[in-house]
py3Dmol code that shows the C-alpha trace and the ligand (Angstrom):
import py3Dmol

protein = """\
ATOM      1  CA  MET A   1      68.541  54.504  18.692  1.00  0.00           C
ATOM      2  CA  GLU A   2      64.752  54.205  18.702  1.00  0.00           C
ATOM      3  CA  ASN A   3      64.752  55.199  22.391  1.00  0.00           C
ATOM      4  CA  LYS A   4      66.857  58.272  21.646  1.00  0.00           C
ATOM      5  CA  GLY A   5      64.366  59.351  18.988  1.00  0.00           C
ATOM      6  CA  PHE A   6      61.451  58.919  21.363  1.00  0.00           C
ATOM      7  CA  LEU A   7      63.175  60.883  24.138  1.00  0.00           C
ATOM      8  CA  ARG A   8      64.177  63.665  21.757  1.00  0.00           C
ATOM      9  CA  GLU A   9      60.656  63.935  20.384  1.00  0.00           C
ATOM     10  CA  PHE A  10      59.207  63.919  23.898  1.00  0.00           C
ATOM     11  CA  ILE A  11      61.538  66.744  25.034  1.00  0.00           C
ATOM     12  CA  GLU A  12      60.914  68.767  21.867  1.00  0.00           C
ATOM     13  CA  ASN A  13      57.126  68.359  22.006  1.00  0.00           C
ATOM     14  CA  ASN A  14      56.852  69.149  25.700  1.00  0.00           C
ATOM     15  CA  ILE A  15      59.675  71.620  26.361  1.00  0.00           C
ATOM     16  CA  THR A  16      61.911  73.040  23.653  1.00  0.00           C
ATOM     17  CA  ARG A  17      59.280  73.563  20.908  1.00  0.00           C
ATOM     18  CA  ARG A  18      56.840  75.210  23.314  1.00  0.00           C
ATOM     19  CA  LEU A  19      57.071  78.964  23.142  1.00  0.00           C
ATOM     20  CA  ILE A  20      56.602  81.361  26.024  1.00  0.00           C
ATOM     21  CA  PRO A  21      54.149  84.189  25.249  1.00  0.00           C
ATOM     22  CA  LYS A  22      55.720  87.636  24.937  1.00  0.00           C
ATOM     23  CA  GLY A  23      53.915  89.313  27.791  1.00  0.00           C
ATOM     24  CA  LEU A  24      54.176  86.497  30.377  1.00  0.00           C
ATOM     25  CA  SER A  25      54.453  88.147  33.795  1.00  0.00           C
ATOM     26  CA  TRP A  26      55.940  86.737  36.997  1.00  0.00           C
ATOM     27  CA  PHE A  27      52.386  86.194  38.231  1.00  0.00           C
ATOM     28  CA  GLY A  28      51.774  83.951  35.219  1.00  0.00           C
ATOM     29  CA  CYS A  29      54.657  81.693  36.340  1.00  0.00           C
ATOM     30  CA  MET A  30      53.448  81.197  39.911  1.00  0.00           C
ATOM     31  CA  GLY A  31      51.580  77.921  39.255  1.00  0.00           C
ATOM     32  CA  GLY A  32      54.741  76.330  37.814  1.00  0.00           C
ATOM     33  CA  LEU A  33      56.896  77.853  40.552  1.00  0.00           C
ATOM     34  CA  SER A  34      54.505  76.472  43.216  1.00  0.00           C
ATOM     35  CA  LEU A  35      55.048  73.041  41.687  1.00  0.00           C
ATOM     36  CA  LEU A  36      58.824  73.537  41.748  1.00  0.00           C
ATOM     37  CA  ALA A  37      58.650  74.616  45.414  1.00  0.00           C
ATOM     38  CA  PHE A  38      56.588  71.499  46.194  1.00  0.00           C
ATOM     39  CA  ILE A  39      59.141  69.224  44.478  1.00  0.00           C
ATOM     40  CA  ILE A  40      61.948  70.858  46.505  1.00  0.00           C
ATOM     41  CA  GLN A  41      59.980  70.312  49.746  1.00  0.00           C
ATOM     42  CA  LEU A  42      59.307  66.698  48.772  1.00  0.00           C
ATOM     43  CA  SER A  43      62.935  65.840  48.002  1.00  0.00           C
ATOM     44  CA  THR A  44      64.436  67.640  51.024  1.00  0.00           C
ATOM     45  CA  GLY A  45      61.693  66.101  53.210  1.00  0.00           C
ATOM     46  CA  ILE A  46      62.512  62.564  52.030  1.00  0.00           C
ATOM     47  CA  PHE A  47      66.175  63.254  52.891  1.00  0.00           C
ATOM     48  CA  LEU A  48      65.255  64.428  56.408  1.00  0.00           C
ATOM     49  CA  MET A  49      63.070  61.343  56.973  1.00  0.00           C
ATOM     50  CA  PHE A  50      66.206  59.189  56.973  1.00  0.00           C
ATOM     51  CA  TYR A  51      67.383  60.957  60.152  1.00  0.00           C
ATOM     52  CA  PHE A  52      64.411  62.448  61.998  1.00  0.00           C
ATOM     53  CA  ILE A  53      63.232  60.537  65.074  1.00  0.00           C
ATOM     54  CA  PRO A  54      59.718  61.658  66.121  1.00  0.00           C
ATOM     55  CA  THR A  55      60.059  61.226  69.898  1.00  0.00           C
ATOM     56  CA  THR A  56      60.247  64.007  72.474  1.00  0.00           C
ATOM     57  CA  LYS A  57      63.621  62.716  73.617  1.00  0.00           C
ATOM     58  CA  ASP A  58      65.289  62.341  70.205  1.00  0.00           C
ATOM     59  CA  ALA A  59      63.674  64.919  67.846  1.00  0.00           C
ATOM     60  CA  LEU A  60      66.071  67.711  68.762  1.00  0.00           C
ATOM     61  CA  THR A  61      69.175  65.505  68.751  1.00  0.00           C
ATOM     62  CA  SER A  62      68.266  63.938  65.401  1.00  0.00           C
ATOM     63  CA  ILE A  63      67.916  67.370  63.752  1.00  0.00           C
ATOM     64  CA  GLN A  64      71.135  68.555  65.381  1.00  0.00           C
ATOM     65  CA  TYR A  65      72.828  65.453  63.975  1.00  0.00           C
ATOM     66  CA  VAL A  66      71.599  66.272  60.432  1.00  0.00           C
ATOM     67  CA  SER A  67      72.684  69.912  60.756  1.00  0.00           C
ATOM     68  CA  HIS A  68      76.149  69.280  62.209  1.00  0.00           C
ATOM     69  CA  SER A  69      77.314  65.826  61.131  1.00  0.00           C
ATOM     70  CA  VAL A  70      75.685  64.955  57.776  1.00  0.00           C
ATOM     71  CA  PRO A  71      77.408  66.509  54.719  1.00  0.00           C
ATOM     72  CA  TYR A  72      75.228  69.401  53.444  1.00  0.00           C
ATOM     73  CA  GLY A  73      72.607  68.359  56.015  1.00  0.00           C
ATOM     74  CA  TRP A  74      72.441  71.938  57.369  1.00  0.00           C
ATOM     75  CA  LEU A  75      71.640  73.228  53.872  1.00  0.00           C
ATOM     76  CA  ILE A  76      68.911  70.670  53.202  1.00  0.00           C
ATOM     77  CA  GLN A  77      67.372  71.233  56.643  1.00  0.00           C
ATOM     78  CA  ARG A  78      67.370  75.023  56.154  1.00  0.00           C
ATOM     79  CA  ILE A  79      65.857  74.724  52.647  1.00  0.00           C
ATOM     80  CA  HIS A  80      63.082  72.484  54.031  1.00  0.00           C
ATOM     81  CA  ALA A  81      62.383  75.017  56.812  1.00  0.00           C
ATOM     82  CA  ILE A  82      62.432  78.201  54.684  1.00  0.00           C
ATOM     83  CA  GLY A  83      60.834  76.704  51.532  1.00  0.00           C
ATOM     84  CA  PRO A  84      57.249  76.583  52.893  1.00  0.00           C
ATOM     85  CA  HIS A  85      57.163  80.368  53.410  1.00  0.00           C
ATOM     86  CA  MET A  86      58.115  80.887  49.767  1.00  0.00           C
ATOM     87  CA  MET A  87      55.730  78.177  48.607  1.00  0.00           C
ATOM     88  CA  ILE A  88      52.788  79.751  50.456  1.00  0.00           C
ATOM     89  CA  ALA A  89      53.614  83.154  48.896  1.00  0.00           C
ATOM     90  CA  MET A  90      53.717  81.541  45.429  1.00  0.00           C
ATOM     91  CA  VAL A  91      50.481  79.551  45.834  1.00  0.00           C
ATOM     92  CA  LEU A  92      48.679  82.670  47.101  1.00  0.00           C
ATOM     93  CA  SER A  93      49.981  84.802  44.189  1.00  0.00           C
ATOM     94  CA  HIS A  94      48.909  82.060  41.750  1.00  0.00           C
ATOM     95  CA  MET A  95      45.432  82.004  43.302  1.00  0.00           C
ATOM     96  CA  LEU A  96      45.076  85.799  43.386  1.00  0.00           C
ATOM     97  CA  ARG A  97      45.962  86.085  39.691  1.00  0.00           C
ATOM     98  CA  ILE A  98      43.279  83.495  38.843  1.00  0.00           C
ATOM     99  CA  LEU A  99      40.776  85.273  41.082  1.00  0.00           C
ATOM    100  CA  PHE A 100      41.349  88.832  39.826  1.00  0.00           C
ATOM    101  CA  ARG A 101      41.445  87.843  36.166  1.00  0.00           C
ATOM    102  CA  GLY A 102      38.305  85.703  36.514  1.00  0.00           C
ATOM    103  CA  ILE A 103      40.074  82.604  35.141  1.00  0.00           C
ATOM    104  CA  TYR A 104      38.171  80.373  37.631  1.00  0.00           C
ATOM    105  CA  ARG A 105      34.961  80.687  35.534  1.00  0.00           C
ATOM    106  CA  HIS A 106      33.557  77.905  33.340  1.00  0.00           C
ATOM    107  CA  PRO A 107      35.150  75.585  32.121  1.00  0.00           C
ATOM    108  CA  ARG A 108      37.734  75.939  34.937  1.00  0.00           C
ATOM    109  CA  GLU A 109      35.568  75.310  38.032  1.00  0.00           C
ATOM    110  CA  LEU A 110      37.308  72.020  38.857  1.00  0.00           C
ATOM    111  CA  HIS A 111      40.747  73.615  38.450  1.00  0.00           C
ATOM    112  CA  TRP A 112      39.645  76.119  41.067  1.00  0.00           C
ATOM    113  CA  ILE A 113      38.181  73.511  43.451  1.00  0.00           C
ATOM    114  CA  SER A 114      41.214  71.215  43.260  1.00  0.00           C
ATOM    115  CA  GLY A 115      43.393  74.349  43.642  1.00  0.00           C
ATOM    116  CA  ALA A 116      41.472  75.398  46.765  1.00  0.00           C
ATOM    117  CA  CYS A 117      42.088  71.887  48.202  1.00  0.00           C
ATOM    118  CA  LEU A 118      45.800  72.359  47.406  1.00  0.00           C
ATOM    119  CA  LEU A 119      45.834  75.695  49.244  1.00  0.00           C
ATOM    120  CA  ILE A 120      44.260  74.167  52.375  1.00  0.00           C
ATOM    121  CA  LEU A 121      46.635  71.182  52.180  1.00  0.00           C
ATOM    122  CA  THR A 122      49.648  73.507  51.791  1.00  0.00           C
ATOM    123  CA  PHE A 123      48.631  75.262  55.030  1.00  0.00           C
ATOM    124  CA  LEU A 124      48.094  71.899  56.763  1.00  0.00           C
ATOM    125  CA  MET A 125      51.577  70.760  55.671  1.00  0.00           C
ATOM    126  CA  TYR A 126      52.957  73.981  57.136  1.00  0.00           C
ATOM    127  CA  TYR A 127      51.042  73.536  60.405  1.00  0.00           C
ATOM    128  CA  THR A 128      51.957  69.863  60.956  1.00  0.00           C
ATOM    129  CA  GLY A 129      55.585  70.576  59.950  1.00  0.00           C
ATOM    130  CA  SER A 130      55.854  73.440  62.430  1.00  0.00           C
ATOM    131  CA  LYS A 131      54.607  71.073  65.168  1.00  0.00           C
ATOM    132  CA  LEU A 132      57.604  68.820  64.420  1.00  0.00           C
ATOM    133  CA  SER A 133      60.003  71.727  64.547  1.00  0.00           C
ATOM    134  CA  VAL A 134      62.757  71.368  67.128  1.00  0.00           C
ATOM    135  CA  HIS A 135      61.612  74.657  68.657  1.00  0.00           C
ATOM    136  CA  ASN A 136      58.199  73.175  69.495  1.00  0.00           C
ATOM    137  CA  GLY A 137      59.214  69.537  69.931  1.00  0.00           C
ATOM    138  CA  ASN A 138      59.703  69.629  73.658  1.00  0.00           C
ATOM    139  CA  GLU A 139      56.227  70.976  74.337  1.00  0.00           C
ATOM    140  CA  HIS A 140      54.609  67.765  73.069  1.00  0.00           C
ATOM    141  CA  PHE A 141      54.190  64.212  74.222  1.00  0.00           C
ATOM    142  CA  THR A 142      55.781  61.640  71.923  1.00  0.00           C
ATOM    143  CA  VAL A 143      52.341  60.343  70.940  1.00  0.00           C
ATOM    144  CA  HIS A 144      51.393  63.832  69.633  1.00  0.00           C
ATOM    145  CA  LEU A 145      54.658  64.115  67.761  1.00  0.00           C
ATOM    146  CA  ILE A 146      54.126  60.745  66.047  1.00  0.00           C
ATOM    147  CA  TYR A 147      50.568  61.764  65.147  1.00  0.00           C
ATOM    148  CA  PHE A 148      51.720  65.040  63.519  1.00  0.00           C
ATOM    149  CA  TYR A 149      54.600  63.224  61.833  1.00  0.00           C
ATOM    150  CA  ALA A 150      52.265  60.602  60.292  1.00  0.00           C
ATOM    151  CA  LEU A 151      49.981  63.370  59.003  1.00  0.00           C
ATOM    152  CA  HIS A 152      52.961  65.357  57.679  1.00  0.00           C
ATOM    153  CA  VAL A 153      54.672  62.527  55.803  1.00  0.00           C
ATOM    154  CA  ILE A 154      51.778  60.202  54.838  1.00  0.00           C
ATOM    155  CA  GLY A 155      48.235  61.513  55.328  1.00  0.00           C
ATOM    156  CA  ILE A 156      48.480  65.012  53.850  1.00  0.00           C
ATOM    157  CA  PRO A 157      50.944  64.074  51.034  1.00  0.00           C
ATOM    158  CA  LEU A 158      48.460  61.416  49.833  1.00  0.00           C
ATOM    159  CA  ALA A 159      45.699  64.042  49.719  1.00  0.00           C
ATOM    160  CA  VAL A 160      48.114  66.435  47.923  1.00  0.00           C
ATOM    161  CA  ALA A 161      48.941  63.733  45.340  1.00  0.00           C
ATOM    162  CA  PHE A 162      45.228  63.219  44.679  1.00  0.00           C
ATOM    163  CA  SER A 163      44.411  66.959  44.414  1.00  0.00           C
ATOM    164  CA  MET A 164      47.486  67.693  42.300  1.00  0.00           C
ATOM    165  CA  GLY A 165      46.614  64.791  39.989  1.00  0.00           C
ATOM    166  CA  MET A 166      43.133  66.277  39.534  1.00  0.00           C
ATOM    167  CA  HIS A 167      44.512  69.837  39.147  1.00  0.00           C
ATOM    168  CA  PHE A 168      46.940  68.893  36.381  1.00  0.00           C
ATOM    169  CA  PHE A 169      44.459  66.550  34.698  1.00  0.00           C
ATOM    170  CA  MET A 170      41.981  69.425  34.452  1.00  0.00           C
ATOM    171  CA  VAL A 171      44.635  71.922  33.263  1.00  0.00           C
ATOM    172  CA  ARG A 172      45.688  69.403  30.613  1.00  0.00           C
ATOM    173  CA  LYS A 173      42.067  68.853  29.591  1.00  0.00           C
ATOM    174  CA  THR A 174      41.138  72.514  28.983  1.00  0.00           C
ATOM    175  CA  GLY A 175      44.597  73.846  28.210  1.00  0.00           C
ATOM    176  CA  ILE A 176      45.745  76.962  30.052  1.00  0.00           C
ATOM    177  CA  TYR A 177      43.976  80.304  29.778  1.00  0.00           C
ATOM    178  CA  GLU A 178      46.854  82.029  28.010  1.00  0.00           C
ATOM    179  CA  PRO A 179      48.431  79.171  26.016  1.00  0.00           C
ATOM    180  CA  LEU A 180      52.223  78.986  25.956  1.00  0.00           C
TER     181      LEU A 180
END
"""
ligand_1 = """\
43
HEM
C 50.315 73.487 45.501
C 49.535 74.393 44.933
C 49.346 74.602 43.449
C 50.127 74.197 42.383
C 51.433 73.408 42.427
C 49.460 74.655 41.179
C 49.958 74.492 39.897
C 49.332 74.932 38.741
C 49.922 74.920 37.416
C 51.332 74.426 37.098
C 48.989 75.410 36.549
C 49.148 75.589 35.018
C 49.913 76.871 34.685
C 49.267 78.133 35.237
O 48.195 78.559 34.775
O 49.861 78.696 36.176
C 47.809 75.740 37.312
C 46.644 76.243 36.791
C 45.536 76.615 37.535
N 45.427 76.663 38.900
Fe 46.865 75.994 40.186
N 48.291 75.301 41.509
C 48.195 75.301 42.892
C 47.198 75.915 43.643
C 46.080 76.544 43.119
C 45.098 77.285 43.885
C 45.204 77.541 45.390
C 44.118 77.681 43.022
C 42.850 78.423 43.321
C 42.108 78.234 44.381
C 44.487 77.217 41.683
C 43.738 77.381 40.540
C 44.182 77.139 39.260
C 43.403 77.391 38.043
C 41.967 77.922 37.952
C 44.256 77.061 36.960
C 43.934 77.178 35.452
C 44.622 78.429 34.944
C 44.581 78.551 33.431
O 43.791 77.856 32.812
O 45.379 79.348 32.934
N 45.692 76.553 41.779
N 48.048 75.451 38.647
"""
view = py3Dmol.view(width=600, height=400)
view.addModel(protein, "pdb")
view.setStyle({"model": 0}, {"cartoon": {"style": "trace"}})
view.addModel(ligand_1, "xyz")
view.setStyle({"model": 1}, {"stick": {}})
view.zoomTo()
view.show()
């Protein structure tokens, strides 16, 4: 009973009692949508990790197995491959809005710096992921593939977690420019 009260209060305070400003444009939603895109990439990526084998010999077969033999595997694989293009478009729109409206100015310098790190890391995720792609897989030695795979699933995600933690901590600290 006490738990239910806590959960209800948490949801009301953080979601249902928060109002959306009248004039909120699509551009104003791009930060949140970038986060949603990242969560989709993370969950579909974890799913693919169960099947992907990062060797020159098996990379293609393992992806073919996911696409043809695992239930809904084709859908998850396609989402993980198309998602980054949408995510990059969203992150760039988010950044351009902040740039053109001058929101990066004091006291939001650290939001901007952690955001810039997130932009670079998003591109690095895209680059290392495209190196694992079955279309490029055969051009590489296994050792290269394992190197890109380790960066894609461990190295860069750790840096993303750190930068995102800082980004959201700073947003929480100052509140957003146009409060909801
Ligand atoms: C994975 C990439 C990113 C995610 C998930 C993300 C997410 C968010 C979210 C959810 C907010 C709060 C709501 C909003 O104002 O939209 C925000 C605010 C902010 N972001 Fe990002 N962001 C990312 C990349 C960037 C980039 C590339 C920049 C700039 C270089 C940036 C700069 C800022 C700034 C300055 C704010 C504060 C805006 C305000 O106070 O209204 N972010 N971000």
